[in-house]
C-alpha positions in Angstrom: -0.3 -0.1 0.3 1.0 3.6 -0.9 2.4 6.7 1.8 -0.1 8.4 1.0 -2.8 5.7 1.2 -1.8 5.1 4.6 -0.8 8.6 6.1 -4.5 9.6 4.4 -6.0 6.3 6.5 -4.1 7.5 10.3 -5.6 11.3 9.6 -8.7 10.7 8.7 -9.7 7.9 11.9 -7.8 10.3 13.8 -10.5 13.0 12.9 -13.2 10.1 13.2 -11.7 9.1 17.1 -11.2 12.9 17.8 -14.1 14.2 16.9 -16.5 10.9 18.3 -14.6 11.3 21.9 -15.0 15.3 21.9 -18.7 14.6 21.2 -18.6 12.4 24.8 -17.0 15.3 26.3 -13.5 13.9 26.3 -10.4 15.6 25.0 -9.7 14.9 21.3 -6.2 14.1 21.6 -7.4 10.7 23.4 -9.4 9.9 20.2 -6.0 11.1 18.5 -4.2 9.1 20.8 -6.4 5.7 20.9 -6.5 5.7 16.3 -2.6 5.8 16.5 -2.6 2.3 18.7 -5.6 0.9 16.5 -3.0 1.7 13.3 -0.1 0.4 15.5 2.1 -1.9 13.0 1.4 -4.8 15.1 -2.4 -4.5 14.3 -2.7 -3.6 11.3 -0.9 -5.5 8.8 -1.0 -3.0 5.8 1.1 -0.1 8.1 4.6 -0.7 7.9 6.6 -2.2 10.2 8.8 0.9 10.4 6.7 3.5 10.3 8.1 5.3 12.6 11.3 5.8 11.3 9.7 7.4 7.9 7.1 9.4 9.7 10.8 11.7 11.9 10.5 15.1 10.6 6.1 14.9 10.1 6.2 14.5 14.5 9.2 16.9 15.0 7.4 19.9 13.0 4.7 19.3 14.7 6.6 19.1 18.0 8.1 22.1 16.5 4.7 23.8 16.6 3.4 22.6 19.7 6.3 23.7 21.9 6.4 27.3 19.8 2.7 27.4 21.1 3.8 26.6 24.6 6.7 29.6 25.2 4.3 32.4 24.0 2.6 31.6 26.9 5.6 32.8 28.8 4.8 36.6 29.3 6.9 38.5 31.4 3.9 41.1 32.2 1.8 39.1 33.7 4.3 36.9 35.3 5.5 39.6 37.0 1.8 40.3 38.3 1.4 37.2 39.8 5.2 37.6 42.1 7.6 35.1 43.5 5.2 32.4 44.3 5.3 32.1 40.6 8.8 30.7 40.7 8.6 28.5 44.3 5.7 26.4 43.0 7.1 26.0 40.1 10.4 24.6 41.9 9.6 22.5 44.1 6.7 21.3 42.3 8.5 20.3 39.6 11.7 19.0 41.0 9.2 17.4 43.5 7.9 15.3 41.7 11.1 14.6 39.7 12.9 13.3 42.6 9.5 10.9 43.7 10.0 9.0 40.7 13.5 9.0 40.4 13.0 7.7 43.8 10.0 5.1 43.4 11.2 4.5 40.1 14.2 3.5 42.1 12.9 1.0 44.3 10.6 -0.8 41.7 12.6 -1.0 39.1 14.5 -4.0 39.7 10.8 -6.3 41.1 9.2 -5.8 37.8 11.8 -5.1 34.8 14.2 -8.7 34.0 15.1 -7.9 30.6 18.5 -9.8 29.8 22.0 -7.7 30.9 19.5 -5.6 32.7 22.3 -3.1 34.9 21.9 -0.5 38.0 23.8 1.8 35.5 22.8 1.0 32.1 18.5 0.7 32.9 17.5 1.5 36.2 18.8 4.4 36.9 19.3 5.7 33.2 15.3 4.8 32.7 13.5 6.6 36.5 16.2 9.2 35.2 14.7 9.9 31.4 11.4 9.1 33.7 11.5 11.5 36.6 12.3 14.9 33.9 9.5 13.5 31.6 7.1 13.3 34.3 8.0 16.8 36.2 5.8 18.7 32.6 2.4 20.0 32.9 0.6 19.8 30.4 -0.6 23.5 29.4 -2.7 23.0 26.8 -5.5 21.0 29.2 -5.5 24.0 31.4 -5.9 26.5 28.8 -8.6 24.5 27.1 -10.4 24.5 30.1 -9.8 27.8 31.3 -11.0 29.1 28.2 -14.7 27.6 27.6 -15.5 28.2 30.9 -13.9 31.8 30.7 -12.1 31.4 34.1 -10.6 34.3 35.5 -8.5 34.7 39.2 -5.7 33.9 41.0 -5.6 30.2 40.7 -5.7 30.3 36.8 -3.1 32.9 36.2 -0.4 30.1 38.6 -2.2 27.6 37.1 -1.5 28.6 33.8 2.0 30.3 34.2 3.5 27.2 36.8 2.6 25.0 33.4 4.1 26.8 30.7 7.4 28.0 33.0 7.7 23.6 34.4 7.7 22.8 31.0 10.9 24.6 30.4 12.7 23.4 33.6 11.4 19.9 32.4 13.6 20.2 29.4 16.4 21.5 31.8 16.3 18.9 33.7 15.4 16.5 30.8 18.7 17.3 28.6 20.8 17.5 32.2 19.5 13.4 31.8 20.4 12.8 28.8 23.4 13.4 29.2 24.2 11.5 32.9 21.5 8.4 30.9 23.7 8.2 28.0 26.9 8.1 29.6 25.9 5.6 32.1 24.7 3.9 29.4 27.7 3.2 26.9 30.3 3.6 30.0 31.6 7.0 28.9 34.3 8.7 31.5 32.7 10.0 34.6 34.0 13.7 34.5 33.6 17.9 35.1 32.7 18.3 31.5 30.4 15.1 30.7 28.2 15.5 34.9 27.8 19.5 34.3 29.5 20.9 31.8 28.2 19.5 28.8 24.4 19.9 30.1 25.2 23.4 31.4 26.7 24.2 27.8 23.4 22.3 25.5 21.4 24.8 27.7 23.5 27.8 27.4 23.2 27.1 23.6 19.5 26.8 23.5 19.0 29.9 25.0 21.1 31.1 23.0 19.9 30.5 19.5 16.9 30.5 20.5 17.2 34.1 21.4 18.3 34.8 17.9 16.6 33.1 16.3 13.6 35.1 18.0 15.1 38.4 17.3 15.7 37.5 13.7 11.6 36.6 13.9 11.0 39.6 15.1 13.2 42.2 12.6 11.2 40.2 9.2 8.1 40.7 10.3 8.4 44.6 11.6 10.0 44.7 7.8 7.0 43.2 5.9 5.2 45.2 4.4 2.1 42.5 4.1 1.2 40.8 7.2 -1.0 38.6 6.2 -2.0 35.5 8.0 0.0 33.4 4.6 2.6 34.9 5.1 3.3 35.2 8.8 2.6 31.2 8.8 5.6 30.9 6.3 7.6 32.9 7.8 6.8 30.9 11.6 7.2 27.1 9.8 10.6 28.3 8.3 11.4 29.2 11.3 10.4 26.7 13.6 12.4 24.3 10.8 15.4 26.2 10.6 15.5 26.9 14.5 15.1 22.6 14.9 17.7 22.0 12.3 20.1 24.8 13.3 20.4 23.4 17.0 20.8 19.8 15.7 23.6 21.3 14.2 24.9 22.0 17.0 24.1 20.0 19.4 21.8 21.8 21.0 18.4 21.0 22.5 15.5 22.0 19.8 12.5 22.1 22.0 13.8 24.8 24.5 15.1 26.6 21.4 11.8 26.8 20.0 10.4 27.4 23.2 12.8 30.2 23.6 12.3 31.5 20.3 8.8 31.7 20.7 9.0 33.5 24.5 11.0 36.2 22.7 8.2 36.6 19.8 5.9 37.0 22.6 7.4 39.5 24.6 8.8 41.8 21.9 6.9 41.3 18.6 4.7 43.5 18.2 2.2 41.5 16.4 2.8 38.6 19.0 -1.1 38.2 19.9 -1.7 38.2 16.2 0.6 35.6 15.3 -0.2 33.1 18.6 -4.3 33.6 17.7 -3.4 32.7 13.9 -2.0 29.8 14.8 -4.4 28.5 17.7 -7.2 29.2 14.8 -5.6 27.4 12.2 -2.8 25.0 12.4 -3.8 23.2 16.3 -5.9 21.0 15.3 -4.3 19.6 12.3 -0.8 19.8 14.5 -2.6 17.8 17.5 -4.5 14.9 15.0 -0.4 14.4 13.3 1.2 14.2 16.4 -0.9 12.8 18.8 -2.1 10.0 16.5 1.2 9.4 15.4 3.0 9.2 18.8 0.1 6.0 19.8 1.9 4.4 16.8 4.9 3.8 18.7 3.3 2.0 21.4 5.0 -1.6 21.8 3.0 -4.3 23.1 5.8 -7.0 23.8 5.8 -7.1 27.6 2.8 -5.3 28.2 2.5 -5.6 31.4 5.4 -4.5 32.5 4.4 -1.9 31.0 0.7 -1.4 32.7 3.2 -1.8 36.2 5.2 1.1 35.7 2.3 3.0 33.9 -0.2 3.0 37.5 3.7 3.5 39.6 4.3 6.2 36.8 0.8 8.7 37.4 0.8 7.7 41.8 4.5 9.4 42.7 3.5 11.9 39.6 0.8 13.0 41.3 1.7 12.2 44.8 4.9 14.2 43.7 3.1 17.7 41.9 0.8 17.9 45.8 3.4 17.8 48.0 6.0 20.3 45.8 2.5 22.5 45.4 2.2 23.1 48.8 5.9 23.4 49.7 5.7 25.6 47.1 3.1 28.1 48.4 3.9 27.6 52.0 7.7 29.3 50.6 6.2 32.0 49.3 2.9 32.4 51.7 0.7 32.3 48.9 -3.0 32.4 49.3 -5.3 30.0 51.4 -6.9 29.5 47.0 -4.1 29.1 45.1 -2.5 27.2 48.5 -5.5 24.1 48.1 -6.1 24.5 44.6 -3.3 25.3 42.1 -2.1 21.4 42.6 -5.2 19.9 41.3 -4.9 22.0 37.9 -1.3 20.7 37.6 -2.1 17.4 36.8 -2.0 16.9 33.0 0.3 15.7 31.2 1.0 15.4 27.0 2.7 17.2 24.6 6.0 18.4 24.7 6.6 15.1 27.2 5.3 12.9 24.3 8.0 14.8 22.1 11.1 14.8 24.9 9.9 10.6 24.8 10.3 10.6 20.5 12.8 12.2 20.9 15.1 9.7 23.1 13.6 6.9 21.3 15.5 8.2 17.9 18.1 8.2 19.4 20.4 4.4 19.6 22.3 4.4 23.2 18.6 4.0 24.4 17.1 1.4 22.3 16.9 -1.2 25.0 14.9 1.0 27.2 13.2 3.5 24.9 10.5 1.2 25.0 9.7 0.7 28.5 10.2 4.7 28.5 7.2 5.8 25.2 5.2 3.4 26.3 4.5 4.7 29.7 4.6 8.7 28.7 2.7 7.6 25.8 -0.1 5.9 27.8 -0.1 7.7 30.8 -0.9 10.6 29.0 -4.3 8.7 27.7 -5.3 8.3 31.6 -3.9 11.7 32.4 -5.8 13.7 29.5 -9.1 11.3 30.6 -8.5 12.8 33.9 -6.4 15.5 34.1 -9.3 18.4 32.4 -11.9 16.5 35.3 -9.3 18.0 37.6 -8.9 21.3 36.8 -12.0 21.7 36.9 -12.6 20.9 39.7 -9.9 22.9 41.2 -11.0 26.3 39.1 -15.0 25.8 40.0 -14.4 25.3 44.2 -12.2 28.1 43.9 -15.5 30.5 42.9 -12.8 31.5 38.9 -15.7 29.8 36.9 -17.8 32.4 35.2 -20.1 29.8 34.1 
């Protein structure tokens, strides 16, 4: 069967299931992921076994758009209004969640994973580190969607949205550091100051510089454009996203972090930023989410399914425990209002989006070939469950905080 026909089937099935789940009052992305699961090569014989590797470039472009949209939610003027509480809550909830997941899996994995040659340095510690940094972020798209649907306003809404965006950035930084350490463990590279400290710092610093330069260049070009039509802006954004991703790969920077920094520069220093991000939300978000989450579901592996289920359950438990504990610590340290202390953690349960992109990027690295299946299955499975329960947690928190106007 031709590749173009398979792509058409994937998109159509994803669209139909997405609409059906929307009708049932569930997030459409759950339908997209399930469509990908149904079209998995292990189930559908007409889908090539190497479909995942053939669609890497499409997935990367979709991830770039999602990262750009997330970065665009970080506006300095809004962050300033919320004060130091944002910094305390973001840092403590993200890092506490990271520690809960890493510590929990270091205890659990030796009893669950029994693959040949599994060791602490090459298997248990790398899996725990990567799952920890992938579990710390929150999916801001769910919080944003619920907030828009019910027209919520107030300190809990503002804190929820800003923390969700910032802990994506922090999660990517954690991921960059964890990847360097985990790769060194798996490949038995010698541990030294460069591998442990300097290499991650250079990756992060290079990503920030590259993103800032690309964002500044984008702003300069848009100022000089005589015709700022939506079509022109869309083409310019697509070209800059692919350029930024390609350059980040070339100089060994973190692609997603570079694009998020570019988006932050555009959101804060481009006079047309509101129009740019509104246009992307209106015309590209539906297609990007459809493509990305459907293809993500096709990455699921059904080998060792019982292990995946066990890891998934522990991952969700450790993550929720970390979110509630870390948010409580952060809100207490910042002396936040009782409403923020009580309701913010529930609004940080949604999970997915950027972290699936990070997991798929990790899967493309040959160094992680022996452990990537465990990680991708856990992350995709957790996304399905959290995208089902996440909106319920968010809606309940905003309703009980009194910030829901309808």
